N, C-alpha and C positions, 0 to 999 in steps of 0.2 A: 631412677630409683637406686641403682647401684652406686651412683655418684654420691647421693645423700648418705647412704650407709657408710661408704668409705670416709666421708667427711665427719660423720658422727664418731666413727672409731678413732680417727686421728685426733679429734677434739678431746675425746675421753683419755687418750694416751697422754696428750700434752697437759691436760688438767691434772691427771694423776701424778705425773712427774713434777709439775710445778707445786701442787699442794703438798705432796709428800716431802719435797725438798724444803719448802718453807716451814712446814710443821716440825721437821726433825732438826734442821740446821739453824734456822733463824729463831724459831720459837722454843727450841729445845723441848719439844713435846715428847713425852714418854708415857706409855700406858702401863698401868699396874693392875693386875688381876690376881686376887687372892694372895696378896703379899709378895707377888713375884713380878718383876719388871719384864715387860715384853721386849723381845729383842728387836733390833732395827728393822729386820725384814717383816716381822709380824705387824709392827706399827705402820709401815708403809702399806701392807696388805689391808689392814683395817681402814686406813685412810682411803685407799683405792676403792673399797666397797662403798664407803660413804659418798665419795665423789661420783662413782658410777651410778648410784641411785639418784643423786642430784642431776647428773647428765640426762638420765632417762626421763625424769620429771621435766627438766628444762626442754628437752627435745620434743616431748609430747605437747607441751604448752606452746612452743615456738612453731610447730608444724601447722597446727590448725587454729583458726580463729574460734571455732566451736570449743576447743579445749581450753583456750584462754577465758572465754566467757563462762564455761562450766566451772573452771577453777575459781574465778572471781565470785560467781554465784554461791558456790559451796563455802568459800571463805567468809562471805557476808552472812550466810545463814548460820554458820557455826559461831561467828561473832555475836550475832543477835541472840542465839540460844544461850551462850555463855553469859551475855549481859542480862538476859531475862532471868536466868537462874541466880545471878548475882544480886538482882534487885528483889526478886520474890522469894528468896530462900527462907526468910522467917515465916512467911505464909505457908509455904510448902511444908516446912517443919511442923508447924502447928496442925496442919491437916493430917499429916502422918501420925502425930501423937494422938489426936482426937480419934482417928480411925482405929488405932491400936487399942485405945481405951474402950471404944464403943463396940467393937466387933464381938460376936458371940464366941465364947471360948469353949463351950461344951457343944460341939457340933456332932450330932449323932446321925448315922446313916439311916435314912428313912426307907422303909420298905414300901414298895408299890402294891396297893391292894387292887387286884383285878377281879 
């Protein structure tokens, strides 16, 4: 268990250094927030956070077959849901418009007669 943790930490460090170096030196990546350019250290830090998140997701998927199956199932379901909305959006829009036009606008609270 400790061996896997040490390997995961080393992989995260190597990926951070490689991706940070590639992004800042090769690709000349600079980040601008609110009309101000981020300095070199903050750019590397932001890239480190993104890479760390990717490493955690990759580590989770790589460790267990159940994680890989669950990830594939979720990706498939999300894809089917998006495709379904893409195909049926005109029908869904018509149903929402009809519901909005038909619903009772003067809803009064009814008193219970006991």
